[in-house]
VEXDOTOR-662167 format. One record per residue (C-alpha): x, y, z. Coordinates in steps of 0.2 Angstrom, whole numbers, padded with zeros to 4 digits, always signed. Example, Ala and Ser with C-alpha at 12.3 -4.5 7.8 and 13.67 -1.06 7.14 Angstrom:
<sites>
+0062-0022+0039 +0068-0005+0036 
</sites>
This chain:
<sites>
+0536+0736+0575 +0557+0731+0574 +0551+0712+0576 +0535+0713+0568 +0543+0706+0552 +0552+0694+0561 +0536+0688+0569 +0529+0686+0551 +0542+0674+0546 +0540+0663+0562 +0521+0661+0562 +0521+0659+0540 +0535+0647+0541 +0526+0637+0556 +0512+0638+0544 +0521+0632+0529 +0527+0616+0539 +0510+0612+0546 +0501+0614+0529 +0515+0600+0523 +0512+0590+0537 +0492+0590+0532 +0495+0586+0516 +0506+0571+0520 +0523+0576+0511 +0512+0579+0495 +0526+0593+0493 +0540+0583+0494 +0544+0589+0509 +0549+0608+0501 +0535+0616+0511 +0545+0608+0529 +0561+0616+0522 +0557+0633+0517 +0545+0636+0532 +0559+0630+0542 +0569+0642+0532 +0557+0655+0539 +0557+0651+0556 +0576+0650+0558 +0578+0669+0550 +0562+0675+0559 +0571+0668+0576 +0587+0676+0570 +0579+0690+0568 +0573+0692+0586 +0586+0686+0594 +0596+0700+0587 +0582+0711+0587 +0583+0717+0568 +0571+0712+0555 +0583+0715+0541 +0594+0702+0549 +0579+0689+0549 +0573+0694+0531 +0591+0691+0525 +0594+0674+0535 +0578+0667+0526 +0582+0673+0509 +0599+0667+0509 +0590+0648+0518 +0578+0648+0507 +0590+0650+0492 +0601+0639+0496 +0588+0626+0499 +0583+0628+0482 +0599+0629+0474 +0608+0613+0481 +0597+0607+0496 +0582+0602+0487 +0592+0591+0474 +0599+0583+0489 +0583+0579+0497 +0574+0573+0480 +0589+0562+0478 +0585+0556+0494 +0566+0550+0493 +0570+0542+0476 +0576+0525+0482 +0581+0516+0464 +0577+0497+0465 +0566+0500+0480 +0546+0500+0471 +0533+0508+0482 +0515+0508+0478 +0506+0500+0465 +0525+0499+0455 +0528+0483+0469 +0515+0474+0462 +0519+0473+0444 +0529+0454+0443 +0521+0449+0456 +0514+0431+0456 +0494+0432+0462 +0482+0419+0464 +0462+0419+0452 +0448+0420+0466 +0436+0423+0452 +0438+0419+0434 +0443+0432+0422 +0439+0434+0404 +0442+0446+0390 +0427+0456+0394 +0423+0450+0411 +0435+0458+0423 +0439+0444+0440 +0448+0445+0455 +0464+0440+0462 +0471+0437+0479 +0488+0446+0479 +0497+0448+0497 +0482+0444+0507 +0473+0457+0496 +0457+0455+0484 +0461+0464+0470 +0451+0468+0453 +0459+0460+0437 +0457+0459+0417 +0468+0451+0406 +0483+0461+0400 +0484+0465+0384 +0487+0448+0371 +0479+0438+0386 +0465+0429+0374 +0462+0414+0386 +0450+0415+0401 +0460+0413+0416 +0449+0400+0428 +0447+0403+0447 +0463+0393+0455 +0477+0399+0442 +0491+0407+0445 +0495+0425+0437 +0507+0436+0433 +0504+0456+0435 +0511+0464+0421 +0503+0482+0425 +0488+0492+0435 +0474+0502+0428 +0468+0514+0442 +0461+0500+0454 +0461+0485+0443 +0477+0473+0441 +0482+0470+0423 +0486+0450+0423 +0493+0436+0412 +0493+0418+0414 +0511+0413+0424 
</sites>
């Protein structure tokens, strides 16, 4: 019975790490770090043969992560000035491949990809195929463009 709670910590920590991997980092690596705290605490408890040591170590490591480490990890994940996903498309130039009008979305080619596009707010003239546009925003999978 003295090793039961240490094994619970190790297995629970491994499950949390696996969940984070399966979610693809969706939880911002919180599950990895809390799971790692559980694994380390459980391993320490197993090494010393004390469930209390394992529980205390896991608790202290989790509290340290939540109090200080979480802010550091979140800061490292966010990189100012480096846009990702659709944010990186805003301001880019694209080529109209299918005419775009106010009530008739068309298509543009941007970075070797074809996107559905419609005029951005305030753009009244139709955008003909072959013209160059600038991406103003993104609405779902549709780019909002204006004449360049």
